[in-house]
N, C-alpha and C positions, 0 to 999 in steps of 0.2 A: 263289343268292341263297335263302332259306325263304323259302317264301311264310310269310306273316303273316295271322293269324286276322283275317275278316273278319266272325264271327258279328256279328248284334245281342244288345246286350247281357245279354238275359235271356234268351239262346237257351241250350238246355242243353247241356250239351258231349257231345260227339258219343262214342265209344270208336273206335274201330277195330275192322273187322271182323274182324280179325287181327292178336293184337301178333307181333313180331317178339322169336326165339327167344331167350335172356339170353344172353349167351356170358357165357364166366367171365371173372374181375374181374382187368382190370389191373396184376399187381404189378412188382414197383420189384424189377432188382438190378443193385446196386454192382458195378458192375465194377472196387473196388480197396476194401476194408476194411480196417482195422490193425487192434487189439488191443493196450489202452496192459499191463502187469503189473499195475496196478493193478486193470482190471477184474476179474480172476478169482478178482479175493480174495472178491469176493459171490459169494451162487449164482444171482445173475439176468441176472452176467454169462458166467458161464458158463454158466448156459442157453442164451445168448442166442452164444456164438461154437460150442457142439454144434449146434444150429441151423442157422448158416451155416455149419459145414464139413457139416451134414445133405444141405441146397443142392447145396454141391461148389462152393461160390461161392470163388474167391482171396484167402485170408487172410493176412497179413502178422500176428505177434508183434513188439512192436515193444519195444525194450529200456531202452527208459526213458516214464513217460509226457507224456513231451511230444507235436506233431504235430508233425511239421518235414518238411518240401522239398517242403509246399504252393504254394509259387509259383513264376510264372513269368515271367520279362520281359515276355513274349506275355499281356497281360490276360485276353482272350478262349478259349485257351488255361486258363491260371487254372481263369480255372469254371468250363471244362466238365468238366479234368481230378475238381476236390470236387465238381464236384454229381453226381458223378460217384462218390465216396467213402464209402462209411457208415465210422465209429468209434467200436469201441466206450472206452469214457469212466467214470470219476468223477464225478458234478457238484457240482463244488467248493463251499465254508461258506457260498458268496454267495444260494446254490441255495436254499437251509434258509431264506433268508431275506425272508418273500417282500410284495411286493407286491402292493397293489389295483392294479381293471384294470377301471375303467369304461368303460364302460356296461355291460356285460355279467358283471362277476361281479364278489362281496368280495375274492378272491385270484386268484395267477394262478399257479401252481407248475408244472417242466414236465419232461418225461419224457425228451423229445429237444430237442434243439435244431436247425431245417434241417429241409429240404424235399428231397422230389428231382423236384419243378413244378417245371415252368419256367412261371410265367406268367407275362409282361413288364409287370405289376403290384405283380408281386412287393415290399410294404410291408417285409416283412422286409431289402431292399436297405439299408434307412439308418435300419435297429433294428440287425446284427451286424455285426460286422467276424471283416476279414480274407474267406479263401477260405473259399466254403457249401460248406462237409464237413458234411455231416449227423452230426452223434454224438447218440450216445443211450449214456443213465445207466445204470452198471449196479448204482445203491448202490440201486435200488428199495424198500430195506423203510426207511430211514432217511427214503428221500423220504417214500414214504407215510403212516412213522410220523411222521411233525412234521407232521402238519394238522391233530391234535387238538387244539394249542393255543392254532387258528386257529377254533374254531369256535363261533359266539356273538359270532363281535366285528369282522364286517364291516360296513363303512356303506355298500355297493354297495344291492347287493342283500334282504338280511337287514332292512336297517334301513327299505326299505322297503315302508310301506305295501299299494300297489299287487304287488308279488313280497316280501315278504311270505314265502307261501309256500312258499315255493323252501327256504326255510330261507335256511343259510350255504353260499355257489356259490362251487365255485372250478375254474377254469376251467383246463385241462393240452392248449391247442393254443397258443399263442398263439405259441409259435417251431416249432412243427412242424407237424404234418400225423399226427398220431395212428396214422391208418385210413393210414395210405400206407406208415408204416413196420410195421405188423401184425406180419403172417407174418414179419418181423426180428427182433422183436425180443418181442413179447408183451407188451408193458408194458401195454396200454390193459389190455387183457381183463385181470391184474393188478391193475388199478386200480379195473376195474369193479365188481368181486369183492370187494374191499377197502367200495369204494362199500353194495354191499350186504351187506353183512356190519356194517355200520358203523350201527348205534341212535341212530340223531340225526338230526337235523332239517338233512339233509346235501343237499349238490346235488354231482354231476361234470359239468362240462359240457364239452364234445370237439366239436371241428366240420371237414370233411373235405370233399375233390373227391376224392375217390378213393368208391368203390362194393364195397370185398374183408368185407365185412361180417359172409360165414355166422359165423365161426368165437364175432362177440359173440349170436349171436341168442340162444341155450340158455343160459344166462349170468345167476346167477342172480343177478340186479341188482335187485329189487327197486322198483322203477323211480325207483331217486339215481339215475341215470345221463341225461341228454340227451343223444342225439346227435343233431346240425344239418349239415345238411345245403350247403357251400353250393356255389350256383346263381349261376347269370347267366344269360340272354337267348342265343339262338345265334347270335347274331351278334357275339358274345362273345368264342364259342368260340375263333377261330385266338390270343386272348392267353392260350390253359391247358395251352398244352402238358406235354406229361406226364402228364395228371392223367387221372382221369373219362371218358368221354363224358357230355353230362349224363342222358342219359335216362339207362343207367345206375345215375348218382347218385341219378335219381327212383328208379329201383326197388327201391336201396338202405334208399333213406328209408321208401314203404310196405311192406318188407320189417320193420325196426328197428319202424313202428306196430305193426303186427299183433304182433311179439313180446312186445307189450308196454311198451316203451320212451315215452319221455318223448322224443319228435324234435322238431326247429325246423331254418326254413326262414333261410340268410342268404343274403339278395339282399346278393351282391356282387362289384365295385366298382359298385354302376348307375351306368350308360356316357350317354351326351345325342345318343345319335347321328342318326341322321332315320331315324322308325319309331321312338324305345324308349318312345312308348306300348301300339302293337300288338305287339311284339316282347315288353315284359315280362307284356302279360295271358296269349298265348301260353303264358307258362313257367311264370306264377301259374295256368294254367287246363290245364295237361298236372301241374302238383303235385297239383292237387284231383281229376284223373284216377287216379290211384298213392293217391290216401290215401283213394278213395270205398268207404262198406263197413266202413271200421275203425272196430272198437270202442272204446270207450271212450278214444278219440281225444286227447294231450297235446299239443297243436303250437301251437307258440310263433313270430315269425318279427322277425329284425332283420334292419334296412333300411339299406345301407350305402352310399355315394355314393360315387364313384373323387376321393382325392383326394394330391398328391405335396409332395414338397419338394426343397427345392434337394438336397439333399443325393439322397434315392435318384432325382432324375430322372438326376443326371450317376452314380449306379451303373448304372445302367435300359439309359438310352444306349450306356452301354459292354457290357452285355449284352448285349442287341439289338439293334445298332445298324441293324437294317431296317426298327423298329419303324414302327409307322404310330399307337399310340398315343398317342392326340391330348392333348398335355401342356404348353401354350401360355400360359407365367399370363399374357397381355393377356387374355385370355375366361377368367382366373378370379381372383376375389377375392381376395386376398392373406389371411391372417387368421395369429393368432402363435399357438402353442401352450401348451399347458401348461407344458414348459420355456422359453419364449423361442421358443424358434426360428419359421419364418415356413412353415405350408402353404398349401396350392395348395389353394381349392375354389370347386364351382360357383358364381353369383351368387346370389344371397337368394333375386330374383321364380326364377329357373328353379328355384332347393331347391322353393320351398314348389310349383311345379306339379307337379315330382316329387313330392314325399311325397302333392299332395293326390291325385291320380291313382293311384299306386301302394297308399293307401291301400283306399283307395273298392273298388278291381280285386281284393283277400281280402276282403276284408267282402263282395261279389256272390258270386265263388267259393272264400274259402278262410273261413268264414264264423266257424270256433273256433279260430280261429289269431288269440291274442293279438300284437300289438305289442310287440317291448319297446323297444321306443329305432330311429332316425333319428337318424343321422348325417349 
């Protein structure tokens, strides 16, 4: 078990005498790549295909635009095969009708749908239907060109006195991890360049559990993209299969901040395991060490507690039948979602205790961080 940080509250954060050497960031290699004919009608789709073929990945050019043959009588096998599959497709017209995404951003837009990671608490389990194939969108020009119609129309951040300085915010990582697939798609880099050249009070927001930021560091972002790194206490690492190790994510956070990006910590999902105060204190202290000395640091924090719905619990227990992730309804409070469904969150008193502890830890070790929300 990882040792806990038992320094007194006012003790300075000590840097190890010798930092471990940084390893190359972990990159996902799908075992199967499906390409629809319509995807190749778009320049971005052809670019992605060339990139995938250049990596020597097994590419199947489909005769039609439907993805078929993805289901299996064995749900575990269907899940494993889908999670190892990348599909180049065209985003349907519904994807161009943007939806607000409180409390994160004014609007969400999708560069892709699906994620190669194997997080045992994944909220996508209750949000996406069908086998969890990672679908990447070839009609990127249309997706990015559509955003201007929504600038100045937000009601989440741009209408908030506390967050109005962010401008109209666009979240690009609701249904995918854009950095986890960037080496295959180039879509996140293209979006960063688009926002960097967009002379308006707007901001791109992306969050990730991966660490391969090097291709993004030299892009002309003009500080209009906030890169946020989704992190958790080390005790939660066993629930985050296929992601970059925490130390690599924190190094990537520091590298992005030194490259001038506004950055963020998305601490999620916060889990109330034994020793959670010390564990999250150690996490925040580690982040503070990585950001020490960054000039013009623009740092936010988003604090998201673990929750689940009956539907997501059923899917996740099917995907990860041996998981010990605590999802006991009797230990939670039942609440209704904005759509009228049920979700299970920590009890009110525990939520208040966790919120007070984590915000105090941030104020102590990362006073530059603006806490955007707690949920």
